[in-house]
N, C-alpha and C positions, 0 to 999 in steps of 0.2 A: 166774482164770487163763486165759489162753490155750488154747482145745481143744489147739492141735498141738503147744503146750509140754507139756498137760498128758498127752497120748498119750504123747507122748517119753519124759515122765519114768516112765511104767507101764511103756516098753520097756526101759528102762535096769534095772528092777526084775523084769522076766521075767515079766509077767502074761501069760497065755495071750490073753486077749482084748485087747490090746492087740498080740500078736505078729500076730493075724489081721488088724489093721490096717496092718502094716508096708507092704504094698503100696499103699495109699490115701495112706500118711503120706510115701511116695518122690514119687508121682504130684504130691500138691501142694506138694511142694518145689520141684520142676521145674517146675510152675505159676508159684510164687510167688518164684522165682529171679529176679534182677536183668537187664532185658532184655539179648539180645545185642546187639552193637555194630550199628548202621544198616544195612541191606543195600542194596544198588542195583538196581532193578527196570528191568532188560535193555528199551530201547526194541523197539516192534514192527517199525517199518522202517528210523528213523532209525540210525546206526553207533554201537555204544558208545563209552564214552571210556576206556575200559581198554584195553590192550595184553595180550593172553591167548592161550594156546593151546585153539582151538575147533575143533570141526566143529560147523557151521550146514547143516541142510536148510530152506529156507525157501519157503514152497509158495503160490501165492495162485491160487485159483480166482473168474473172473471171469466174471461173468454180464452181458448186454448184450442189448437190444434197442432199436434204431435203429426209427423211426417206419417202420408199413408193412411191418416185415418178420417172419419169424420169431424167435424168442429164438436165441442163440447163445451159445458159451463159450469161454473160453479159460483153459489152465492154465500158468503161467509157474512153473517149479521153478528155484529158486536152490540153488549148492552152495558154500560159504565153508570152505576150510582157512586156518587162522590157526598160525602157531608162535611162538613168544615167542623170539627170539634171545637177548636182555637183557632183566633187568630193565625194563618200561617201553617195550620196543620189541619189535616183531612184524612178522613178513613174512606177506603174503597173497595166497592166489588165489582167485577168485571165477568161478564161470560160471554158465550158466543155461541151460535146454531149455524150448522152448514149443510145445504143442499149441494148434491153433487149427480151433475148429469153429464160424463164423460161422451165422447163420440163414438168409444170402443171399451169394452171393458167393465167391470162393476161400478156400478154407481150406488147412492144412496145417501142417508142423512142423519146428522149425528148432533147432539148436544154436546160440547168439549167439556173442558174442565174449568171450574171457577178460579178467578183469583183473589185474594183477599189480601188488603194492605194498606200503608198509609202515605201520603203523601206532606213533603215539606217544603216550605218557600223561605226565601232571606233574598231581603232587599240588599243588596250590596251597594247602590248607587241610585243616583236619579233614572239612570240607564239600564242599569244591570240589574239582572234577577236571577237568583240560583234556584233550582228546584231539584228535589232527589226524592226518590220514592224506594221504599223496601216491600217485596211483595212474595207471596208463597202460592203456586197453583195446587189444587187439591185433586190429585189422580181418580177422578171417577167418573171422568167422561166415557162418552158411551164409545164403542170400538176397540176397548182396551181389554184385557185380562188375557189368560192363556187360549182361550177357544173365542175370540171376538167375532162379532157377526161382522161377515164381508162389506156389506153395505156402508155399515157405519166406521169399519176401519176404513175403507177407501175414503169416506167423506172427510173423515180427521185430517187424513193425509194431503187430501186436496185443499183443506183450510189454509195448509202452511203457505201456498204458493199464490193464493188466493189475496193473502194478507202482505205480499211482499216477502216472506220470512222473516217478518218485523215480530211477530206475536205468537212464537215457536212456543210460548209457555201453556197458551193456552189448549193445544191442539197434541201436546205429548202425552197422552191420556193414559200411559202406563208409567209416568215419572213423577213425583215429586217434585217442583221446580221452586228454588229460592232465587230471585230477581233484586238486586240493588242495582239503581242505575240513578243518574244525577244529568241535569241538562244545566246549559247558560243561555239566556236571553239579552240579548241587547233591543232595546226599544227607543228609538228618537226619531221625531217627526213621525212623516208617514212610513219609515223603516221598520219593520221586524226583522233580525237575526237571530236564528238559533241551533244551537250543535245539544249532541245528548249523546250517552254512552249509556250500555246496558249489560250487567253480564248475568248469565243462565247457568246456573248450575243443575242440572238433570240428573235425579236420583230413582232409579228404575225400583217402585213396590209392586208391582205383578206384570204380569205379561211374560215370566222369564223364558217359557217356551215358543214365544215369537221375538222376542226381541232381544239379542244375544249383548247388547250393552249396560252393563251392572250402572255405568256412570256417564255423564256426557258433560263437556263446558261449550258454552256457546257465546259469543258477542255479536252484539248491535250497534249500531251507531247511525246517526243522521244527521243532515244538513237543511234548514228549512231557512229561507229567505220571500219575506212579502213585502209589498208597498201598496199605500192605501191609494185608490186611484181618485175616492172620492170616502167621505167621513163612512158612508154607508157600505163599502165595497172595498174589498184590498184582493189582488193577484198575487200567487206565490208561485215559486217552484220549491222542490224537495227530494235531495238526494238519499237514497236507504240503503246502508250495506250490513250484512251478515254472514258470520263465518264462525266455521267449527274449531275452536282452539283444540279440540281435543280431536280424535281418530276414530269416529264411530264407524261400526263393520260397514256402512252403506258409503259411507265416504272412502274407506280402503278399497273398496269394489270399485269405485266409480268417482276419482277426485275432482269432477266438473260438479260434483256437490256439495266441494267446501265450503263455497262462499257464493251470493246471491248481492246482485247490485241494479238497483232499480232507480227510475226519474218519475216524477211526477209534477204535472203542471196544473193549477187549477183556480179557482175564484172562491171569495167567502165574503157572506153579506154579512151585517153586522145591523139585527135591530133593535133598538132599545125597547121593552115593552111594560116597561114601567120604572120606577124609581132607583131599582137595584137588578131589574131580569133583562135578561139579553138573549135573544136567540140567533144563533152565528150559525147559519147552513151553508154546507160547501160542495162545491159538485168540481172532481178532482179526476183526471185522466192519467194513468200510471203504465211504462212501459219498463220490460227489463233493458238492461246494458249488456247482459252477458249469459251463458250458459248458467244452469240448466234451462231456465226460463223463455230466453229468447229462442232456443231449439224447439221448445214446445211449442212458439207460436203466442206467446201471452199476450194480450192488453185487456187491462183493468180499469171498470170504473167505479168511482167511490160517490157514495153519497153520505154525508156526515152532518149531522142535525142535533149540535150540543144546546141545551137549556141551561143556563147559567147565572148565579144570583152575583 
């Protein structure tokens, strides 16, 4: 007879020895219960494919050391607030603040452009979910205009690479940026796979004296894969790629600035705080796979703190 069944029978018979085993049997029953529904592991920097009420603090610490200079650091802290208006539709606002302390040259700090938008989500099957966003950034960030404060302008520029060049709309402080995007996630058992694409159309509204490009077109894409080691912990990898589809003046002067390719690895915890409230903190390490970031000695540590209904 199975030992658990035998102990359960003794419990029914009132055996004192079995009564002492009751907490152990309860734990075994929980461990041997049917697995819960497959969980979705939030990507590290790509967008979720769901549309939920969320408060998310996401901070990247980027260390760099261009050849021949002392090491420097940039901290780019992002805050997202998302409110689910109706099922599978959420309105969101996103902003960022950058602190920049280079090893050489001008440092400073800047609150950069806010982004306003809407996220839509649609379940295509038990495993597949499609997510889409439409958004616009407002060019009111520090470091913009015809006579920008040098420290703020340097901080805004540094924020681009601190975020693996995936959040360029935030840091283009002279531009109105239109950003449609879509992502597709596959969740089955302990596995999460996700891919996304985003198009950014930048339109200069100020800063003509310092920014020659009236319009620019940018593209980002990424792939995320994660595996739940236990229900409370997943580990993942993420590939991120950014490319200029147009040729801004900076790219015309240095073709190495055309694109950016980075990879990240990390872990994410999953804590249920109530009937529907989740805290999903993540710690991530990212490195560049090509220039310009690799030539500048970049290493990035990211701390992501999403609180989600």
